[in-house]
N, C-alpha and C positions, 0 to 999 in steps of 0.2 A: 504493500500500500504506500502511496506517495506520502512523503513527510510533509505534514501540514504547514510547518514553519517555512519550509522552502517553497511550497506551493503559494503561500501568501506572498512570498517575495515576487512572484511572477505578476501579481496584480497590484502590488503596493506602489504608491506614487513616491517619487523622490522630491527634493526641495523645489523642483520646477513644476511639480504636478504631473510629471510624465511617467506612465507605468513602464516597467521593464517589459520589453517586447518578446514574444515567442521566438522571433528570429535570433535574438541574442543567445537564447538557450541552444538553438540549433547550431549556430556558429561555434559556440563553445564545445558542444558535443562533438561536432565534426573535427574540430581542432584536436581534441584529445584522441579520437579514434584514428585519425589519419596521421597524427604526429607531425603535421605539416601545416604551416600558415598558408602556403600557396595552394595546397589542395583543398583546405577548408574554404578559402576564398573562391576557388573555382566551383566547388559544390554549391555555394550560396550566391553565385553571380555577383560578387563584390571584389574589390581590390584587396591585395594583401595588407596594405596599410589600414584599410577599413577593419580588417580582422583584429589587428593590433589595437586600433582605437576602441573597438567594442570591448575587447578584453580589459583594457585600461579603465574604461568607463564602469565596467562591472566591479573591478577591484576598488575603485574610488567609492562606488555606491555602497559596497559591503564593508569597506574599510579593512580588508584583509587581502594578503597576496594569494593568488590562485596557482601560480606556477613558480617553480624554482628554476631559474634560467642559467644555462651555461653558454659557451660560445656557439655551439651548434645544436644543442638539444635542450629539452626541458622535462621537468618532472612535476607531477601534481603535488601541491601541499595538501595537508589534511582537509583544509577548507575547500581546496580545488576538487578533491575527490568527492566530497559531499555534494558540491555543486554539479559535478559531472553526473552523479547518480540521480540527482533531482532533475537534471536537464533531460536525461533519457526518459524518465517517467513523464515529465511534462509534455515533451514532444510526442511520446507514445500516446498519451491521452488525447492530445490535440489532433494527431493524425487519425486516431480511431474515430473521433468526432467528425472530422472532415469526410472520411470514407463512408461512415454510416449515413451522413447527411446526403452524400452523393447517391448512395444506394437507395435511400428513401425517395429521392427525386428521380431515380432511374437515370442518372447522369453518368455516361461513360465518356470521359474526356481527359485531357492532359497529355503528357509526353511519356512514352515508354522508352527507356534507354536500354538497348541491347548491346552486348559485346560477344563476339564469336570468333572462333578460328576461321580463317578465310574459306576453307572448303565447305563449311556449314553455312557461313554467311552468304556466300555467293550462290550455292546450289541447293541448299535445303530450306532456308528461311523464306525466300521470295514468295512461294505460293501461300504460305501461312500469313505473311504480312499483307499480301494482296487481298486475300479473303477477309482478313480482320479489318483492314481499312475500308473495305467495301461495306462491311456491316456497321462499322463505327467511324464514320468520316471525320468526327470531331477530334479523334485521337491522332497525335503525331508520333511517329516511330523513328528513333535514331539508331543507326547500326554502326558500331565501331569494330574494327578488325584487330585482333591481338593474337599473340602466341598463347598456347594452352595455359601455361602457368600464369600468364598475365590476365587471362579471363577470370580465373579464380580470385586473383588479387584485386581486380577491378570491382568485382561483385562484393567481396569482403569489405573493401574500403567505402562502399556506397557510391562508387562512380557509375555503376550500372545497376539496373533493376534485375535483369536476367542475363545469364551467360550461357554459351553453347560450346560444348567440347566433344571430342571423340574419345572413346574409351574412358568414360568418366570414372573418377576415383573419389572416395569420401574425403572431406576436408572439415576441420574443426570450425564450428560456427556457421556452416553452410548446409543447405539441403541440396543434395545432388541426386537426380533421378534420371533414369533412362526413359526417353520419350519415343524413340523409334530405333530401328536397326537398318543398316545399309549393308550391301554386299560388296566385298572387295573382289573384283574380277582381275584375272591376269589379262593385261592389255598390251597389245603390240601394234606395230605398223601393219597396214593391210597386206603387204607383200612378204611378211615374215615366213620363213620356211616351215616352221612348226605348224602353221595353219593347215598345211596339206596333209598332216599326219593324223588328223582327228583328235579326239580328246587325249590329252597327255597325262602321264603320271607326274605328279609334282616333282618327284625325284629327277625327272628328265630335265628340269629347268637348270640343274647344275651344269648342264652341257651347253648352255647358251648365256649370252650377256644379260645380267640382271641389273637393273638400276632401281634405286629406292629412295625413300625419304631418309633424312638424317637420323642417327641412332637416338637422339634426344626427343624426337617427335613421338607423342603418344600413339599415333596410328602405327608407326614403325615398331614401337615397343610391343603393342598389342599383337601385331602380325607375327613378330618373332616368337612370342609366347605360344601362339596358336600353332605355328609351324613346328616348334619344339615338341609339342605334344604328339606330333606325327613323325617325330624322329628326323626332322629336317632343319638344316641351317644353311643359309646362303650367304655368300660374300659378294655384295654388290660391287659392280665396277665403278659406279658413280652414285653420289648421294646428293639430295637436294633438300632445301629447308621449307619447301611448300609444294602443295599438290599441283599448282598451275605450271610451275617450271618443270616439274617431273613429267607432267602430261606432254608438254611441248617437246621434251627430249625424246619421249616415246614416238611422237609424230614424225621425227626426223630419223627414226630407226636406230636410235642410240642403244636400244635394249628393250627388254620387256619389263613390266612393272605391275605390282598389285595396286590398283586404283579404285576408289569408291565409284559405285555405279552412277550415283547422282552427278559426280564431277565429270563424267565422260559421256553423258547421255547425248549431248548435242554433237560431239565428234563422232560417236557411233552412228548417229542418224545421217551425218554428212558423208560417212565413209572414210574419214581421215584417220580413224583408229578402228581396231577390231578386237573382239574378245577371243582369247585363246582358251577354248573349253578344256576343262581338266576333270580327271576322275576323282571320286571321293566327295565328301561333304563340301558345301560352299563355305566360304570364309566370311563371317559376319562381323561387322563393325558396329558396336553399340554407340548411340549418340545420346548425349546427356544435356539436361538443363540444370543450371546452377542458380540458386537464389539464397538470400540471407534468411537464416532460420529465426532470427530474433527481431526482425523489423517488419512493421505493418506494411502491407502493399496496398496500392490504390485499387479501386474497382476495375480500372482499365487493365492493370497488370494481372489482376486476378482472372479477368475474362480471357486475357491473352494466354495465360498458363493453362486455362481450361481448354482453349482452342488447340493448343499444342498437343494435349493428351487425347483429343478427340480424333478418331480416324477421319481422314479427308476423303470424301466421295470422289473428288477429282484427281486423286493420286494415281499416276499412270502405273500400269503393271510393271513389275520388275523385268529388267532385261534378262533374257535367258542365256544360259551358257551353251545352249545347243547351237552348233555351227550352222551358218546359213548354207543352203545348197550351192554348189559351185555354179558359176555362170554357164549357160548352155552355149 
C-alpha cells in the first residue's frame, strides 16, 4: 500500500501554491531505473538539464538530498530510496487510473513502441501492424531495430513497450513468451548442384560450402543446438551479423545457409533463391515477445499483445520443403 505521507507530498502545495506534478515523480523514477540523466530525459521528452533542474527542485522542496553524486555515477540516499519507492507507487496508481478510464471510454489510442531484431521487424511484424492499425487508426506504432541483447535491455529500461526476438530466453524482471514459430529452411542459389539430387541428408551438407550467421547470434546458437542433437556440427566458410546480408550472399552462390522462411518468402517467389529439401524433421525457430512484468501497459499495448497471440486468418501457408518439379 502506498505510504500516505509520501502520497500527500504529490498533492501538497509549496510556498508558491504549486502542487508537485506527477511528471516529477516519473522523471525521478526513470532516472533511478535507467541510471542515466540523458535516458531519463529522452523517456520524458525533456532536456537533460531539465532533469537536473527537476531533481534540484524536489530536493529544495523536501529539504533533503536524494542522490549521493560522484564524478560519473550516483547512489540513492535513504530519502532518495523512499522517494523512489513512492514514485513507483504513485505512477502505478496514476497509470492504472488512466488505463481504466480509457477502457471505460473504449478509447484505444496513443503510441506503441516496439523494438525487434531486424529479421522479425522486417518480415514478421508488418502484417500484424497493418491489421492492428486498420482496426485502431488512432494508434501510432514505432518500430526500432536492435540486436537481440539490446531488445531485452531496451524493454527492461522502459525505452520500448514490447520487444521481439528469436529463440527467446527468460530474463529477470521481464515476461518472455513464444508467440509463433518459423521454419529454418536450407536455402541456396537456384543453380546449386545439390538441387538435382533430391532431398539431402543433413550430413551431406558437410561436403558443400556452408555460410551462416555469426556465433553470437541467437538464431545461430539455437540452430547449433538443434543440429547437435542430431549429431551434426558444421564449420561455416563465412559468417554474417544479420539475416539480410547472409541472404544476399546466398543469392550470389557464396554457399548454402539455414534461413527463416519468412525472411526469404519474396526471393523464393521471384526465383532468386531456392529451398534445398532435406530428410528428417524440419528445423523450427521459436519467436518471442518481451515485455516488462512489473509495469502497467496501456489499453493499446494490451490489445496489440492480444492480437499477436491470436492466429491470423490471412497468414499464408508455410513454404514446403518439397522440391518443385523440374522444368519441362
